N, C-alpha and C positions, 0 to 999 in steps of 0.2 A: 505748237512749234517747239523745236528742240535744237540742241547742238548735236549733230550726228556725225561722228568722226571715226575714221578707221585709217590710220596712217602707219606706214612702215619705212624705216630709215636704217641703213647699215653704214656704220663708221668703224672701219678696222675690225676689232674683235667685238664691238658693241652692236647689238641689234635692237632697234625699237620696233615693236609690233603692238601698237596700242589701239584699242577699240572701245568706244563708249558712247552713250547717249545721255545727255544732261539737259536740265531745263534751260529754256532761253530767257530766264529771268533770275535775279539774285546772284549769289556768289557760289561758284563751283570751285572747290579747292583741289588742286593736284598735290597730293601729299605722299612723301616717301623719303627714304634715305638718300644722302648725297650720292650722285652717280647713277641713280636709277633711271634717268632719262626724262625728268620733268621739263627741264629747259629745252632739250631737243624736241620734245613733243610740242611745246609752246612755239618754238621757232618753225616747226613744220606747219602748224596751223596758220602761222603768219606768212607762209610761203618763202621762208628764209633757208629752207633745206631743199636745194634743187633736185636732189635724188629721191625725195619723198614720193612714195607711191600710195595710192588708195583714194579715199574720198573725204571731203570736208564740206559739210552742208550746215550753214549757219542760219537758223530761223527761216528756212525755205530757200535761201540763196546758195547756189553751188559755187564754192570757191575752188574746188578741185574734184575731179572724177576721172575715170579712165578716159584718156584721150583729150583731156581739157585741164588746164591749170592757170588760174588767174594770177597775174603778176602781183607782187606784194603791194605796189603802190595803187593798185586797183581794188584791193580788198578794203572794205570799210572797217578798219580796225584801229584801235589805239593801243600803243605798246609802252608800258612803263618798265624800265630796266632796274637792276639793282642800283646802278649809279644814275643820277638824274639826266646826265648828258644835255644840260642846258647850253644855249649859245652864249658864250661869255661876253661877247661884244654888245649884247642887247640887255636892256633892263628887263625886269620881270614882265612888265606890260608888253614889251617887244617880243619876248618869248611866247607869251600867250597869243599875241596877234599872229605870230608865225604859225601856230597851230590852227588858228581860225582860218587863215588864208589857204590852208591845204584842202579845204572843203568848199565846193561851189555854194553860192548863196542859196540855191534852191534845195540843197541837201543839208543845210545847217539846221540841226534840231536842238542843239545846246547853245544857249545864248552866252555871250561874254560875261554879263553880270551874274548869270546863274552859276557858271563855273567858278567865278571869283568868290561868290558868296558861299558855295558849297565847301570849298577848300579853305576859306578864311584868309585869302591872300590879298584882300583889298589894301591893307596897310603897307603891303610890300611892293605895290605896283611901280613906284618910281625908283626903287632900289636896284643897284647892280647885283647880279646873281652871285658875284664874288663875295658880297657882304652878308649872304644868307647862311643860316645854320643848316645842318644836314637835314633836319626835319622840314625846314622851310623850303629848301631846294626840292625835296621830294614832293611836297604839296604842290609846288608850282609845276613840276613835271606831270603830276596827275591831272591838274587843271588844264594843262596844255593838251594832254591826250584826249580829255573829254571834249575840248573845243574842236576836234576833228569830227565830232558827231558820229562816233563809231557804232557799227552794228554789233561789235564785240570788243570788250576791253580786256587786253592781256596784261597781267601783272606778274613779273618774274621776281619773286622774293623782294618786294620793294622796301622792306624794313631791315634787311640783312645788314646793310652797311651803317645802320643807325645805332646810337647808344640807347640805353634804357630810357632815359628821359625823353629823347626824340621819338622813340616808339610810342611812349605813353601820350605824347603830344599829337601824333598823327592818327592813331587808331580811332578816336571818335569821329574823325572826318571820313575815314574809310567805312565806318559803320553806317554812316548816313547815306552813302551813295546808292545802295540798292533800293531804298525806300523813296528816294527823291528822283531817280532817273530810271527809265525803262531800258537799261542797257545791261545785258548779261556780262558777268565778269568771270574770267578763267584765271584763277589766282594760284600761283606756285608757292609752296611753303614747305618747310620741314619743322615748323614750330606748331606744337599742339595748342599753344595759347592763341595764336592767330587763327587757327582753324576753328577752335571752339567759339571764338568771339565773332568771326566774320562769315563762316561758311554755312550755307543752307544745304548744299549738296557736296558730298565728299567722294573723291576719286583716289583710291589707294594704288600707288605704283610700286613695283618692285621688278628689277632686272628687265626694264624696258616694256613691261606689260601692266595693264590695269588689272589688279587682282580682286578688286571689289569696288562697287559703285552703288551709292544710295544716299538717303537722307543722313546728314551728319549725326543726328541723335541716334539713329539706328546702328550705324557702323561703329561709333565709339563704344557701343555696348555689346558688340559681338565678340565673345571670348575666343572665337576661332581665328581672330585677326590680331596682328601684332600690337595695335594700339591698346587693346584691353589688357595686354600682358606686359606693357612697359611700366616703368616706375612712375610715370606721369599719367597713368590710366585715369580716365574721368568720364562722366556723362554730362550732357547739357540738357537742361529742362526749361521749357517755356512756361512762364507763370505770370500772374498778375497780382498787384497789391490789393489785398482784401481789407486790411485794417492796420491800425497803428497802436503802439503802446507808448504813449507820450512819456510816462514816468520813467521807463527804462530805455527809451530811445530805440525801440525795435519796430520793424515792419513785419506783418504777417502776410506771407505770399501764398496764394492758392495755386495748385497745379493739379494735373489729372489724378494724382495719387493721394492728395491730402493737402497739408499745410506745412510751411516751413517758416521759421523765424530767422531774420537776418538783422544785423546791426545797422542802425541808421534809419531815418525817416524818409520814405519815398512817397511821391505824390499819389493820391487816390486814383484807382483804376488804371494805373500805369502798368504797361506790359514790360516784362524783363526776361532776359535769358540768364539762367543760373548755371554755375559749374559746381559739380560735386566730385571731388577726387576720391578714387578708390581707397587710398590710404587713410582717408578721413571718415570711413564708414566702418563701424564695428557691429557685431551681431550678438544678440542676446536671445535666450529662449523665453524669458519672461519680461514683463514691463519693468525696466530698471527703476529703482527707488532712490530718491535723494541723490541725484547725479547732477553734475554741472553741465551736462550736455542737454541743450534745450530741445533739440529735434529728435524725436523718437517715433518711428513710423512702422506700422504693421506691414509685413512683407512676406513674400513666399519665395522659397529657393527654386530657381529655374534651372540652374546648371552649376556644376563645380568642375574645375580643371586644375591640375597641378601646375605650379609656377615655380620652376626650379626644384631644388631638393627640400626647401624648408617652408614654402608658401603655397597658398591655394587662392585662385581667383574665383569668387562666388558671384554669380549673376542673380540678382533679386528682382522681383516684380513688386512695385508699390502701386497697387491698382493697375493701371495700364502703362505705368512709367517704369522703365528699366533703371536699375541701380547696380553699381559694381562695388565689390568689397575685396580688398587684399588682406587676408589674415594668415596666420601661421598654420602649417599643417597640423600642429599639435592642437591648436584651438578648434580647428574643424573636426578633429577626432574626438576631443573632449565634449564638444556640443553634439556629436553624432549627426552632423548635418547630412541630409538626404534630399534629393529632388522632391519637391512638393511640400516640404515642411513649412509650417507657419512660424515665423520668427519676428524679432523686432530689430530694425536697423537704426542704430544711433549715428546721427550725422553730426560730426564734430565741427565742421566748417562748411559754410556755403558762400560762394563768391558770386556777387552780382556782376555779370560781365558787361552787358550793354543795355541799359534802360532805353526803351523805345517809347517816346512820348505818344500817348493815345490822344486823339482829338478831344476826348472828354476828360482828360486828366485834370484833377483838381487837387487842391491842398486840403488835408483834413482839418476840421475846425479844432 
């Protein structure tokens, strides 16, 4: 089952003509620059753009097709906006119960206590929404949306209005949702950090169109797309904790291409998602000696592409795992880099994004 969507909307000089197929599980992120049509597409999926034409099929259910368009209130969806839009005259519990009442008892798939636990809002239930922080309000808004037992959860840049501390507070809750609930999420963002942490599937938008669609790990590493050419270019890698170095407080993580060391002690057999930014990867022709960089991986050059006048983006393969490196054009010429060459990739920094507790996770002795 999939999300099968093809919708067209015209607003003045702007035209949306977006078509994509995405998995009906996990998080699919709509990513692109401001004004490219992400919110318009989300609103069209929700039935909030009356002039939208095309089809919208969600996990086998037709919400729209030629000659038929289901009204918004009949679409089994939850919608989380940039601003929480909570009812100010109700307590947190009252707001959540309002969401619960929108769904008939026979269609309720998300329990009240389940939503409260997932978003960590139990301590807030008796409070007025006026007394909540920005992060707390948004967690309540998400919990309320879940209590409608949606067939699809739409999230329109839910972290944009939050400060850094509030974003760090709410991200772990968002990371839990796909694993705990079988509800697909269509998530609008222009933050590469959010996409790297949350998204399983990525939909790149530009000028009202979907220009690429696929697994997040694959699209982040494609040097023909804008993400790999940006200053924040990065790849994400799924790995698991293989061992620990107690003396130096390091964890050794195994992935498809080898092993990486990261600071801190993580639980045994824990699965994690890692981020490696292109600016943190350097290239050598021989094994570096007496270097402070702990991670040195054998790699092969897959592709090279100019990046402005002074830089080059290099796509590497570490086993079956893609890696990106941004280096100067002079460095690329000095190393005489060519497609197919065997090199060594030095990884200066590895960020652990979202540890996912495995049922068999343990603490090392």
